[in-house]
N, C-alpha and C positions, 0 to 999 in steps of 0.2 A: 292597350295599357292595362285593362283589367287582368288579362292573362299574365302579363309580366308581374303585376302586383301579387297575384295568386302564387306564382312560382316563387317569388321573393319570400312571401309569407310562409309557405310550406317548407322552403329551404331553411328559413330561420328556425322553424319549429323542429325540423330534423336535426339541425345543428345543436339546438338547445337540448333536445332529447339525448343526443349522443353525449353531451357534456355531463348532464345529470347522471346518465347511466355510467359514465366513466368515473365520476366522483364517488357514486355508491359502490361501484366495483372495487375501487381503491380502499374505501373505508371498511368495507366487509373484509377485504383481504387483510388489512391491518389487524382487525379483530381475530381472524383466524391464525394470523402469524403469532399473535400473543399466546394463543392456545396451543398450537401445534409446533411452533418454532420459537420458543422463548429464548432469551439470552442465556447461554450455557454457563456464564460466569457470574461475577458480582458487579454491581453498579457502585462506582466510587465517585463521590462528589469532589469535583475540582473547580474551584471558583464558582460554585453554585450550579455547575453543569455536570450531568451524569456521564461517566466514562465506563465503558464495558471492559472488564479486565478478567482474564481466565488464568488461573495459576494452578499448577499441579506439581507433584513430586516434593521432595525435601532433601536437604543436605547442605553442605557448606558452600557449594556453588550456586549462583543464581544467574539464570539466563533471562534476558528480555528480548522478545521477538517482535520485529517491526515489519509489517507486510508491505507489498508493493502498492503502486497507485490503485485506489479503488478497492483494494482488498482489505481483509481484516483477520480476525482470529481463525476463520475457517481455513485460511491458507496454510495453517500450520497443523492441520488435523493428523497428518502422518508423522511429522517431525517432533511436535511437542511431546507426545507420549514416550517417544524413544529417548529424547533428551532428559525427560523426567526421571529416567532410571539412574541419572548421574547427578541430579541436583534439582533445585527449585526452578521451575520454568514458567514465565508469565508472558502471555500474549495479550494484545489490546486492540480495540478498534479506535483509530485516531478520531478526533473530534469531527463530528458530522457523518462518520461512516458507521454502517452497522447499527448497533444499539446505542452508540455514543451520541449524545446530543451535540448539536452544532455549538461552537464557542465563538466568543469575540476574538478578532485578530485575523491575521493573514494565513495563507495556505502554503507558504514557502518553508525552507528548512529552519530558519531562526525561530519563528513562533512555534513551529512543531517541536523543536528542541526544548523551548521554555515550557511548553504545555506538558511534555513528557516528564520533565523535571518535577513539575508540580504533582503529577500523578504518582511518580516514584515516592515522593515524600508523603502524599496523602494516603497511599496504600501501604506505606512502610515497607517497600521493596528493599531488601538489603543491598547496600552498595559496598565495594564496587561489584558491578555485575558484568557478565559477558553479553555485550550488545550484538545480537544477530539481526542484520537487516537485509531484505531482499528488494532489488530494484530501487524504487524511490525510497523505500525504507532504509536501504543501505546508504543513499545519498544523505538522508536525514541523520543517520548514524555518525557519519563523518563530522557533520556540523555539531552534533551533541558532544562528541568526544572533545572537540576543540573548545567548547564553551563550558563543559562540566567534566574536565579530565579525571577528577578524583572519583567520579561516579562509575568510571569504566575500567574494568579489569582487563578486558580484551575486546577487540572488534572483529566480527566475522562479516565481511561485505560480499553478499551474494549478487554478483553481476549488477552493480550500480550503474546508473545512467552516466554515460560519458558527457561531460559538460559541453563539448563541441556539438554533440547530437542534440542535447537539450536546447541548444541555441540555434540549431539549424534553421528553423522557421522564424526566428526572431531577427529583425534587421535594424533594431534601434541601438541606442547607447545603454551603458549600464544604468545610468541615472533614469533613463526612460523606462527601462525594465523594472527598476525598483518603484517608480511612480505609477506604473500601470495597475488598474483595478484587477483583482483576482476573478471576481465574480462580475462578468459582463452580461451582455444580452443572451449569449449562448448558455450561460450558467442559469439565468432565470427561465430560459426556454426548457432546460432540463428539469427544473423544478416543476413547471407547468405540466410537462409530460408525465411526471410522476404523480402529480395531484389528479390528473385525468385518467389514471390507471393504464396509460400506454406502456410504461416501463414494466409494470407488473405483468401485463399481457404478453409482452415480448420476452419476458424472463421465464415463462413457463418451460420447464424441462432443462433450464440452464444448469450446467455443472454435472449432469447425470453420467456423462461419459468419463469424467475424471474424478469425481467425488463420490463418497459413500452416500447412501440414501439419506441418512439423517443430516449429513453435512451439506448435501445438495439442497435440502429444505432451508437450512440456515442461509445458504448462499442466495437462494431466490428471495428469501425474506429481506436479506441484506440489501439486495439491489432495489427492492421496492419500497424501502424506508424513505420517507419524504425528503430527507436532507442528503441522502447518499449520492444521487446523481449530480446535484448541485456542487457537492464537495469534490466529486471526481473531476468535473469540468474546471472548477476553480483551482484545484491542485495542478492540473495540466497547464492551465493558464500561468500559474506561478512558477513553472519549471525554469524559465529564464532567470528569475531571482535565485532559485535554488542552485542553478548552475554557477552563478557568480559567487555565491556563498561557499560553494564547494571549492572553487578555485582559490579562495582566500585561505583555505586550510593547506598549509605547506608542510606540517610535521605532525605526527602522532606521538612524538617523543619516544618514551620507552614502552608505551602501550603496545602489547602484541597485536598484530593485525594479520588476518588470513583473508585473501581475496580468492573468490571462487567464480568460475565462469561455466556457461553451458558449452555443449559441443556442436550443436546444430544451428544452421542459419535461422533467422527470424522468419516466421511464416508470413505469407502475403506478397511476396515478390518485391520487397522494398528496394532491391538492388537490380540495376539494369542488366548486369552481366556477371559472370563468375569472377573476372578480374576486379570489378567494382566491389564485390563482396570481400574478396581476399584483401583488398586495399583497406577496407573498413575494418575487417577483422584484425588485421595487423595493427591498425591504430588503436583499437579497443584493447587488445592484449598488452600493447605497449603502455597504455594508460593504467591498466590494472597492475602492471609491474611497477610503475611509478608510485601507485598507491601503497603497495607493499613496502617500497623503499622509503616511504615517509616515516616508517617506524624502524627503531633500532632492532625490533624483533619481528620483522615482516616476513610473510611467506606467501607464495603464489605468484600468478594465478594457478590454482588447481582446476582441472577440467572434470566436470561431472559427466561420465560416459553416457552416450545416447540420450542426451538431454536438450530440451529447448528452454527458453527463458521461463516459461510457465511450468513445464514438467519437472524442473529441478526440485521444486517443492511439492508438486501435486502427484507426480508419478511414483508408483510404489518402489520400483527398483532404484530410481533416481534419488528419491528421498532417503532411502536406505544408505546409498552411497554418500549422499551429502552429509547425513547425520554422522556417519563414520569419520568423514573428514573433519568435521567440527569437533567431535569428542577426542580424536587423536591429537588435533591441534591444541585443544585445551589441556590435554594430559601432559603435553610436551613443551607447549610454548605459552598458552594462555593460563589463566589461574582459575 
C-alpha cells in the first residue's frame, strides 16, 4: 500500500509540474507574441470588445475581406495588397479569433453578420462595399447581404461551404440545431489545451511552407491566443445553424455576385472513390451555379487553376489568379 501511495503521490506531483510548466510556457509565449508578433492593424471597440481591423489602400471602391473558419487577417496577406491597388481594402479577425476579443453571442452566420455590421459602423468603413468571403466567411457573406443589402455593392463568394455538407454530420431537426449550444465540452477542452500551452507547442513551425516569415509568426500567435481554439470549435459546432440560415437566402436581388471554386480535390481522402468524388464535385458546382443565379447579375463558378481550398488564397500563383478574377468582375459587373 505504501508503494502505491508513493506512486500516486509522485504521479500527482509530476502532473502538477507539467500543468504549471504549461501555464508558464503559455504566459511567456503571450508576452513574446506581444513583442514580436503584435497586431498589424488597429483595434476597434465594438460593444466594449476590441476587434482587430487591417485596412490599406484608398479610392472610391471599398472591399471587406472575411476569412475561412479559424482564419483571420493573415489569410489575405497575398490578396489584400493587390486589391489595395484598386481601392480601400479592410480585413478583420472575427470575434474571438486572432487579436479580436471574444464577444457575447453565438458563432453562426446571423450573429456574425450583426457583429460585422457594428464593426463597419464603428470603424466608419464606407458602404456599399464589395464583400469578399472565403469558405465559412463566404457563407457569412451570403447572410450579411440578405440582412444588410444596402451595405453590399457586390459579393465575391470563394468556395463557400455547401449546406448539405455542413449538415452531413448533424442528424437532428432545424429547431434542434438552433437550440444546440455552440460551445460544448470539446470547446472548453480546446480552451484548456490552449491555457496549458499544448496548442502553442503544437503550432511551432505552423504555416512556414505557405506563409511568409512575418505572416507565419502572426499565424502561430493567432493559433495560440486563448480564445482562438475555443472560437474555432464553437464556429464548427454552429455550422448546422449557418447551413439553415444560408438556405433561407433565396435571392441576392440585383447585387452582383461572383462565385469562385478551387480545381483540386480536398486533401485527406474524404472520398472513398473517384466516382464518389465526381458525384460530390458535380453537386458542389451545381450549388455554386445556383448561388450565382440568385443574383440578376451573377457569374460563375470560375475555377482557380491548380488550386486547393486553402491555396486559393495562400498560394502565390493561385492568389494572383484569384485577385485577377475579382478585379475583372468588379470592373465589369461589381461596383
